[in-house]
SEDODREN-96712 format. One line per field, with one value per residue (C-alpha): x, y, z; residue number from 1. Coordinates in nm, 2 decimals, decimal comma. Layout:
# SEDODREN-96712
X: (X	...) $
Y: (Y	...) $
Z: (Z	...) $
num: (NUM	...) $
This chain:
# SEDODREN-96712
X: (3,44	3,81	3,89	3,66	3,91	4,15	4,23	4,24	4,59	4,66	4,71	5,03	5,24	5,08	5,14	5,45	5,58	5,41	5,62	5,69	5,35	5,26	5,53	5,76	5,75	5,74	6,09	6,09	6,04	6,24	6,55	6,54	6,48	6,77	6,90	6,56	6,33	6,29	6,06	5,66	5,44	5,11	4,81	4,57	4,36	4,46	4,25	4,23	4,55	4,92	4,94	4,72	4,85	4,93	4,80	4,44	4,30	4,61	4,68	5,00	5,30	5,49	5,36	5,55	5,47	5,64	5,47	5,56	5,42	5,44	5,29	5,11	5,28	5,59	5,73	6,10	6,28	6,57	6,85	7,13	7,49	7,63	7,68	7,73	7,57	7,22	7,05	6,65	6,49	6,16	6,02	5,73	5,87	5,84	5,98	5,98	5,88	5,92	5,67	5,75	5,55	5,52	5,27	5,38	5,03	4,70	4,68	5,01	5,26	5,52	5,62	5,87	5,86	6,21	6,23	6,40	6,35	6,31	6,57	6,87	6,97	7,18	7,24	7,12	6,79	6,66	6,52	6,26	5,91	5,78	5,49	5,37	5,15	4,81	4,47	4,20	4,10	3,73	3,49	3,37	3,76	4,04	4,36	4,63	4,93	5,28	5,39	5,69	5,66	5,90	6,25	6,43	6,74	6,96	7,29	7,22	7,41	7,52	7,49	7,19	7,01	6,88	6,55	6,36	6,09	5,96	5,87	5,62	5,26	5,08	4,72	4,46	4,06	3,80	3,62	3,23	3,02	2,67	2,32	2,15	1,87	2,10	2,35	2,06	1,95	2,36	2,45	2,47	2,45	2,41	2,81	2,93	3,02	3,07	3,35	3,41	3,64	3,69	4,04	4,26	4,66	4,95	5,30	5,52	5,78	5,64	5,80	5,59	5,65	5,53	5,83	5,99	6,14	6,05	5,69	5,59	5,24	5,05	4,67	4,45	4,10	3,97	3,68	3,62	3,42	3,54	3,30	3,37	3,20	3,19	3,49	3,77	3,66	3,67	3,66	3,73	3,76	3,88	3,81	4,00	3,98	4,28	4,19	4,44	4,44	4,78	4,87	4,80	5,04	4,96	5,11	4,83	4,47	4,08	4,07	4,17	4,07	4,15	3,95	4,09	4,07	4,20	4,32	4,33	4,54	4,90	5,08	4,75	4,75	4,60	4,58	4,48	4,46	4,51	4,57	4,70	4,80	4,73	4,31	4,09	3,71	3,53	3,60	3,91	4,23	4,38	4,61	4,80	4,54	4,44	4,35	4,70	4,94	4,76	4,96	4,92	5,01	5,06	5,06	5,21	5,12	5,43	5,37	5,56) $
Y: (4,89	4,91	5,15	4,98	4,70	4,85	4,85	4,43	4,46	4,74	4,41	4,35	4,59	4,70	4,35	4,31	4,48	4,24	4,26	3,85	3,71	3,62	3,52	3,43	3,22	3,39	3,52	3,25	2,95	3,14	3,15	2,76	2,73	2,64	2,78	2,54	2,67	3,04	3,11	3,09	3,19	3,29	3,13	3,40	3,45	3,57	3,94	3,97	3,92	4,07	3,77	3,95	4,13	4,46	4,75	4,58	4,83	5,00	4,83	5,00	4,72	4,90	5,02	5,13	5,20	5,34	5,24	5,34	5,01	5,01	4,73	4,91	4,74	4,59	4,26	4,06	4,17	3,99	4,18	4,03	4,25	4,10	3,83	3,55	3,73	3,82	4,01	4,06	4,37	4,50	4,72	4,82	4,72	5,00	4,97	5,13	4,93	5,02	4,75	4,70	4,53	4,44	4,29	4,15	4,09	4,09	3,99	3,84	4,00	3,92	4,21	4,20	4,46	4,56	4,65	4,77	4,88	5,29	5,17	4,93	4,93	4,70	4,56	4,23	4,36	4,40	4,21	4,11	3,94	3,87	3,68	3,59	3,42	3,50	3,70	3,82	4,05	4,05	3,87	3,54	3,49	3,22	3,33	3,16	3,30	3,20	3,40	3,38	3,63	3,42	3,50	3,62	3,84	4,03	3,99	3,68	3,67	3,31	2,99	3,10	3,10	3,41	3,24	2,91	2,86	2,57	2,76	2,96	2,92	2,83	3,01	2,90	3,12	3,16	3,50	3,62	3,85	3,78	3,72	4,05	3,95	3,94	4,22	4,50	4,46	4,44	4,81	5,02	5,31	5,25	5,21	5,01	4,65	4,32	4,05	3,74	3,43	3,12	2,96	2,66	2,71	2,47	2,52	2,22	2,29	2,45	2,49	2,30	2,43	2,11	1,90	2,22	2,09	2,08	1,95	1,87	1,97	2,21	2,28	2,58	2,61	2,99	3,18	3,55	3,89	4,29	4,56	4,91	5,21	5,48	5,38	5,41	5,28	4,93	4,63	4,27	3,90	3,63	3,24	2,94	2,60	2,32	2,02	1,88	2,08	2,01	2,23	2,52	2,72	2,98	3,20	3,15	3,29	3,12	3,44	3,75	4,11	4,47	4,82	5,13	5,42	5,27	5,53	5,44	5,61	5,72	6,00	5,92	5,75	5,53	5,38	5,07	4,86	4,53	4,12	3,82	3,71	3,44	3,53	3,24	3,18	3,19	2,84	2,77	2,74	3,11	3,29	3,59	3,75	4,07	4,38	4,54	4,25	4,38	4,70	5,03	5,15	5,40	5,36	5,65	5,54	5,64	5,85	5,65) $
Z: (1,27	1,23	1,48	1,73	1,77	1,80	2,14	2,13	2,07	2,36	2,56	2,33	2,49	2,78	2,93	2,77	3,05	3,38	3,63	3,66	3,75	3,44	3,24	3,50	3,85	4,12	4,27	4,56	4,28	4,00	4,28	4,32	3,92	3,66	3,33	3,14	3,37	3,42	3,17	3,23	2,98	3,10	2,86	2,73	2,41	2,09	2,12	2,46	2,62	2,54	2,27	2,01	1,72	1,82	1,62	1,53	1,25	1,18	0,80	0,76	0,71	1,04	1,32	1,72	1,99	2,33	2,69	3,05	3,22	3,65	3,91	4,18	4,44	4,59	4,45	4,43	4,12	3,98	3,94	3,69	3,81	3,57	3,36	3,61	3,91	4,04	4,35	4,43	4,53	4,67	4,46	4,20	3,91	3,64	3,23	2,96	2,62	2,23	2,05	1,67	1,50	1,08	0,85	0,52	0,39	0,51	0,88	0,91	1,18	1,34	1,64	1,92	2,20	2,38	2,75	3,02	3,37	3,45	3,77	3,79	3,40	3,29	2,99	3,17	3,29	2,92	2,71	2,46	2,41	2,02	1,86	1,46	1,36	1,16	1,35	1,11	1,41	1,24	1,41	1,26	1,12	1,26	1,44	1,48	1,67	1,83	2,14	2,45	2,68	2,86	2,99	2,63	2,67	2,38	2,61	2,76	3,14	3,18	3,00	2,92	2,60	2,43	2,40	2,48	2,16	2,31	2,63	2,37	2,34	2,03	2,06	1,73	1,83	1,68	1,72	1,63	1,71	1,94	1,81	1,71	1,90	2,16	2,15	2,12	2,42	2,55	2,40	2,61	2,28	1,91	1,75	2,12	1,96	2,15	2,01	2,20	2,14	2,18	2,18	2,28	2,36	2,36	2,52	2,46	2,79	3,07	3,45	3,70	4,04	4,26	4,09	4,05	3,69	3,31	3,19	2,84	2,65	2,86	2,73	2,85	2,72	2,70	2,66	2,66	2,56	2,52	2,57	2,35	2,43	2,24	2,01	2,27	2,61	2,71	2,90	2,85	3,03	3,00	3,12	3,10	3,16	3,23	3,14	3,36	3,69	3,74	3,49	3,63	3,81	4,11	3,87	3,63	3,65	3,63	3,47	3,30	3,26	3,12	3,09	3,01	2,71	2,39	2,12	1,75	1,56	1,52	1,73	2,05	2,34	2,50	2,89	3,01	3,36	3,30	3,56	3,44	3,75	3,95	4,00	4,18	4,21	4,49	4,66	4,39	4,58	4,65	4,41	4,41	4,13	4,37	4,21	4,31	4,13	3,79	3,59	3,48	3,12	2,97	2,54	2,24	1,92	1,69	1,42	1,15) $
num: (1	2	3	4	5	6	7	8	9	10	11	12	13	14	15	16	17	18	19	20	21	22	23	24	25	26	27	28	29	30	31	32	33	34	35	36	37	38	39	40	41	42	43	44	45	46	47	48	49	50	51	52	53	54	55	56	57	58	59	60	61	62	63	64	65	66	67	68	69	70	71	72	73	74	75	76	77	78	79	80	81	82	83	84	85	86	87	88	89	90	91	92	93	94	95	96	97	98	99	100	101	102	103	104	105	106	107	108	109	110	111	112	113	114	115	116	117	118	119	120	121	122	123	124	125	126	127	128	129	130	131	132	133	134	135	136	137	138	139	140	141	142	143	144	145	146	147	148	149	150	151	152	153	154	155	156	157	158	159	160	161	162	163	164	165	166	167	168	169	170	171	172	173	174	175	176	177	178	179	180	181	182	183	184	185	186	187	188	189	190	191	192	193	194	195	196	197	198	199	200	201	202	203	204	205	206	207	208	209	210	211	212	213	214	215	216	217	218	219	220	221	222	223	224	225	226	227	228	229	230	231	232	233	234	235	236	237	238	239	240	241	242	243	244	245	246	247	248	249	250	251	252	253	254	255	256	257	258	259	260	261	262	263	264	265	266	267	268	269	270	271	272	273	274	275	276	277	278	279	280	281	282	283	284	285	286	287	288	289	290	291	292	293	294	295	296	297	298	299	300	301	302	303	304) $
């Protein structure tokens, strides 16, 4: 069972390099923002998203992974030229990421992902994303995680701050397995598994496109499930509901999904596709969540 759920940590690493559509507003909107309005974390679940604990199922205190992430289409990317100036270019956004996690006790953890673009690299284009909390990845358990995937820079440009802590999100979630009479009709093979979760995310401050300003107290309710096939192949999806509909931004999806193959031992590889962009249900206002808005990630778990 430990290995079966290891893949749930993948999204934390893989989507840490999601190109601009989830962690921050689109470039057209971002260009209009002030210093305090450039980070917009997407609200997603614990195990079904990049906000989840890295390397779930790994009992080591220290874990690490190296990944290459690539978008599937050209998009506008802001490239800092110096501490005071920046330009925009239309390209496929590709990054190399180093993720590290420390788990001092039980299911307490802290992780950080350092990111650098493959092209147009400079000290000002490198950034980082981080999360910490308590995340028991077993079924029938609770998790409480803080995550920040906004505009965090080791070397901030101009008068920007290194991180905007108040624009991170706090997610409380409950993971559970399905009733056995129902689960047995859904599993393809013996040894496969399904785990689901419900949760709630609170973001103290967030960027609102309509007003082009910072707003307070964003709330998101979420629910989703993940299926593991033969302990390595997986598919997962999460749906989101915004009690106050005006808080949902164009880049905040109605749902997210991912699938791929996951290794679970140090020294192994994983590959996945994930889409956390502005997906929309039929009949809902259009977003930017087409399949090509997603990201493909190749991940190597470091043999530490």
